[in-house]
Each structure stands twice: as C-alpha cells, then as structure tokens.
ZAMARGU-4260 file (C-alpha; in steps of 0.2 Angstrom, whole numbers, plus 5000, padded with zeros to 4 digits):
<rodrens>
0) 4998/5099/4941 | 5011/5114/4939 | 5030/5111/4938 | 5043/5109/4957 | 5026/5097/4963
5) 5032/5082/4973 | 5022/5068/4978 | 5022/5066/4994 | 5014/5047/4994 | 4993/5038/4991
10) 4982/5035/5007 | 4967/5027/5007 | 4954/5038/5020 | 4939/5034/5011 | 4932/5023/4997
15) 4943/5031/4982 | 4964/5032/4982 | 4973/5050/4984 | 4987/5056/4978 | 4997/5072/4989
20) 5007/5083/4983 | 5018/5095/4990 | 5030/5113/4983 | 5038/5121/4998 | 5025/5125/5009
25) 5008/5119/4998 | 5002/5105/4999 | 4986/5098/4986 | 4978/5084/4986 | 4971/5072/4968
30) 4957/5059/4971 | 4958/5047/4962 | 4944/5039/4950 | 4942/5023/4940 | 4942/5025/4920
35) 4952/5041/4918 | 4968/5047/4911 | 4985/5047/4923 | 5001/5054/4917 | 5017/5060/4921
40) 5035/5065/4917 | 5050/5065/4930 | 5061/5077/4932 | 5078/5078/4940 | 5083/5069/4955
45) 5076/5060/4967 | 5077/5069/4986 | 5073/5065/5001 | 5054/5069/5010 | 5058/5071/5025
50) 5050/5063/5042 | 5038/5067/5054 | 5030/5082/5041 | 5050/5090/5040 | 5059/5093/5026
55) 5078/5082/5025 | 5089/5097/5031 | 5102/5089/5018 | 5088/5089/5004 | 5098/5069/5002
60) 5097/5063/4986 | 5088/5045/4989 | 5090/5029/4978 | 5077/5030/4961 | 5072/5009/4966
65) 5069/5013/4987 | 5051/5014/4993 | 5052/5024/5008 | 5061/5039/4996 | 5071/5045/5016
70) 5088/5047/5018 | 5095/5033/5034 | 5092/5048/5046 | 5077/5053/5042 | 5072/5036/5040
75) 5080/5035/5060 | 5067/5049/5063 | 5052/5044/5056 | 5054/5027/5063 | 5056/5032/5081
80) 5040/5039/5080 | 5031/5025/5075 | 5020/5011/5084 | 5029/4998/5072 | 5044/5003/5080
85) 5039/4999/5101 | 5042/5019/5107 | 5024/5023/5112 | 5024/5011/5126 | 5012/5025/5133
90) 4999/5027/5120 | 4982/5032/5130 | 4974/5026/5114 | 4963/5014/5106 | 4972/4999/5096
95) 4965/4985/5085 | 4969/4968/5078 | 4967/4965/5063 | 4969/4949/5051 | 4972/4955/5033
100) 4969/4943/5021 | 4981/4947/5003 | 4978/4931/4992 | 4977/4913/4994 | 4992/4907/5008
105) 4995/4925/5009 | 4990/4932/5026 | 4995/4941/5043 | 4990/4948/5059 | 4992/4968/5065
110) 4985/4984/5071 | 4981/4998/5068 | 4974/5013/5077 | 4952/5010/5081 | 4951/5030/5075
115) 4959/5026/5057 | 4948/5014/5055 | 4950/5001/5039 | 4962/5014/5032 | 4979/5003/5036
120) 4970/4991/5026 | 4965/4996/5012 | 4985/5004/5009 | 4992/4990/5013 | 4981/4979/4997
125) 4972/4971/5010 | 4963/4961/4998 | 4950/4957/5013 | 4949/4959/5033 | 4942/4957/5049
130) 4944/4962/5064 | 4950/4953/5082 | 4947/4964/5092 | 4951/4982/5102 | 4961/4989/5118
135) 4975/4996/5126 | 4990/4997/5115 | 5001/4986/5124 | 4985/4971/5125 | 4985/4973/5106
140) 5003/4973/5102 | 5003/4956/5115 | 4988/4947/5103 | 4998/4952/5089 | 5013/4941/5096
145) 5002/4927/5100 | 4992/4923/5087 | 5005/4928/5073 | 5016/4911/5083 | 4998/4903/5085
150) 4994/4904/5065 | 5012/4905/5061 | 5008/4921/5047 | 5021/4933/5044 | 5019/4951/5051
155) 5026/4957/5033 | 5017/4952/5018 | 5033/4959/5004 | 5021/4969/4990 | 5029/4960/4977
160) 5018/4941/4983 | 5004/4952/4983 | 5004/4959/4966 | 5007/4940/4958 | 4993/4933/4965
165) 4978/4947/4962 | 4977/4940/4946 | 4971/4925/4951 | 4960/4927/4966 | 4945/4916/4973
170) 4925/4918/4971 | 4918/4928/4985 | 4913/4914/4994 | 4929/4908/4993 | 4938/4926/5002
175) 4925/4924/5014 | 4928/4908/5018 | 4947/4908/5022 | 4947/4922/5032 | 4933/4917/5043
180) 4940/4898/5045 | 4958/4908/5051 | 4947/4918/5064 | 4938/4904/5072 | 4960/4899/5074
185) 4961/4913/5081 | 4949/4917/5095 | 4947/4899/5098 | 4966/4904/5105 | 4957/4917/5118
190) 4959/4907/5131 | 4979/4903/5130 | 4985/4917/5126 | 4973/4936/5123 | 4976/4950/5135
195) 4960/4951/5150 | 4961/4970/5142 | 4958/4964/5126 | 4940/4967/5118 | 4935/4950/5105
200) 4927/4959/5091 | 4915/4949/5082 | 4919/4941/5064 | 4913/4954/5049 | 4923/4953/5032
205) 4925/4967/5025 | 4931/4964/5003 | 4940/4976/4995 | 4939/4967/4979 | 4926/4980/4970
210) 4933/4993/4979 | 4950/4991/4972 | 4942/4987/4954 | 4951/4969/4955 | 4934/4961/4949
215) 4934/4973/4933 | 4947/4977/4929 | 4961/4966/4915 | 4975/4955/4924 | 4992/4965/4928
220) 5006/4959/4917 | 5021/4971/4920 | 5026/4984/4935 | 5036/5001/4937 | 5055/4996/4944
225) 5060/5013/4944 | 5061/5030/4936 | 5073/5040/4929 | 5074/5058/4924 | 5062/5062/4907
230) 5053/5045/4910 | 5036/5046/4906 | 5021/5038/4914 | 5003/5037/4909 | 4987/5026/4906
235) 4970/5025/4912 | 4965/5020/4928 | 4958/5006/4929 | 4962/4997/4948 | 4972/5002/4964
240) 4977/4991/4980 | 4987/4998/4993 | 4998/5010/4983 | 4998/5001/4966 | 4987/5009/4954
245) 4984/4998/4937 | 4987/5008/4923 | 4980/5002/4905 | 4991/5003/4894 | 4983/5002/4875
250) 4991/4997/4861 | 5000/4981/4863 | 5005/4989/4881 | 4992/4980/4893 | 4991/4983/4910
255) 5007/4991/4917 | 5006/4993/4940 | 5015/5008/4948 | 5021/5009/4965 | 5019/5027/4970
260) 5029/5022/4983 | 5043/5026/4971 | 5036/5041/4965 | 5039/5051/4981 | 5051/5062/4980
265) 5053/5065/4961 | 5047/5081/4954 | 5033/5079/4944 | 5024/5086/4928 | 5012/5082/4919
270) 5008/5074/4904 | 4991/5070/4895 | 4983/5053/4900 | 4975/5051/4883 | 4973/5040/4873
275) 4983/5027/4872 | 4995/5030/4887 | 5013/5030/4887 | 5024/5020/4898 | 5043/5028/4895
280) 5052/5019/4911 | 5061/5002/4915 | 5047/4990/4920 | 5049/4970/4927 | 5037/4956/4922
285) 5025/4951/4936 | 5015/4939/4926 | 5029/4926/4920 | 5045/4930/4932 | 5056/4936/4920
290) 5062/4954/4919 | 5059/4965/4902 | 5076/4975/4899 | 5076/4991/4893 | 5062/5004/4892
295) 5047/5001/4886
</rodrens>
C-alpha cells in the first residue's frame, strides 16, 4: 500500500471480505484471506470521508473513535439519500425483508435491495439469516415495522453486543432451530399485518459461521478502540464478521478485533504482518468487560 492511501471501508460482495482504498481519484480493493498477514501504521489525522462518493469540501478532521468518519454536513448528506431515512419513497426497485440472527437473544428484522442479495447481511455480521418476503419498498418497510413490534426485536443491535456473543455461539442445529422458530412466528402473522403486495419467501436458513471463520478461530478477548498517529495494527487474519477483522497476535497477544469502520479516513502505510504481529493502539477488553489502560 503506497503512502497517501486512505481506507474507504470493508464490503462483502461475495464469500470474502474486501477492503477499499482511495488516494485522490484512484481506487483499489484488497481481497482478504484467512491465514494471511495484515498490517498498517496510521499517519497524521483522521479526515472526513465525504458523502455519496464525493470528497468532503472542508477536508474536516473527525473523531478517532467515531465509526462514521464523516463531519456533520457530510453525514447529513449521506443519510438524506439512504433507505433508512425514508427519503426514497418512490424507489421502484424490489426489496427483501430478512430476519437476521447474531447470537442467542440477538435478532433483528430489516430490509435490503433485492439485487444486493445477502451482502447486507454479511456486512452486518449476521451469523445466520433467512428471507421473509419480497416486494415494493413501502410494503417491505411496512412489514419490517409490523414484525419488529410483533416479535419484540430492535431495529439496531450495537456491534459491541454482537462481538460479545461470537465466542459463545451454539451449534449449527441450535442456530437453525432459533431462526426457524422466529420465522414461524413471523409468517403466522401474515394475515394480520403483512401487505398484500409483499410475496412471502419460504424458510431457507443461511449460516455464515464457516464463511466468517468463526468455527476455527480462537475466541477474541480484546478490540481496538481507536487509532492514533503512528499507531500500528498487524496480525494474521483468522476470522471476519461484518466490519470486524479478527487478527491473531502471537506471543501472548491472543486475538484482537479490528472494527474497520475505525480505520476509514486515516492515511495508512503498510507494515510487515509476518511473525508475531504487533498492536500498538488503545485496546478494550471484550471478554471480561473491563478496559485495558494505555497501549498494548
């Protein structure tokens, strides 16, 4: 990675996560692979990533702890064009309603554009999911609201909670059973709130544990809380889920989770990730719930 490249985010267009990079008008993508080394050093300050593919006109410096990496104005512009903001009411595309399972007791109902397939679920870090229905945007949105209320599930689950249960996931049969039970509850409500224009989709549980590498990676105990100028993160990629990369650091370092939303907007230069790895940024304990002071 040449000097001056800034991370633009992590995506799951297929079965493997991809990191995007930008430098001026140039764009690059790094396809990540389990077992491979990944390492970088942060340089300077963190800057706003702009909105809707456009650079921030102010070149604003943003918080090192925020996951959005946008200044207030760019954040407003970005949200104004999102489905979540309910500003695209005349969108003619087909949408799908899904039921996402992140761990015991962590479930949400949401919608995504049909052409995106399961990418949205992978990007959220859903351990398992099933489709519920498909149809116009407003019908999908109405179904989403009905099912949230009927099933008693939230519209958002913080990533910190998702990380906290990844090391304690039940077996495949139990995961399938929980998703299937919730699917059954959802479809039984079809006559009492589902719009007629929404087509129901049969149960087909998609499990991401193997794709994410969670079935073979050691349990993570710590996570990066922020980057700092000169801070280094290097290790061997052993798992990934949503925006999170699980990096093994030998020599007692264990597995450290890097939320890639924290590295967007930073200029990053490559460092060797061979050998024992190296993490020199503030960390938090995600195993016991405490906070590790200073740098690791």
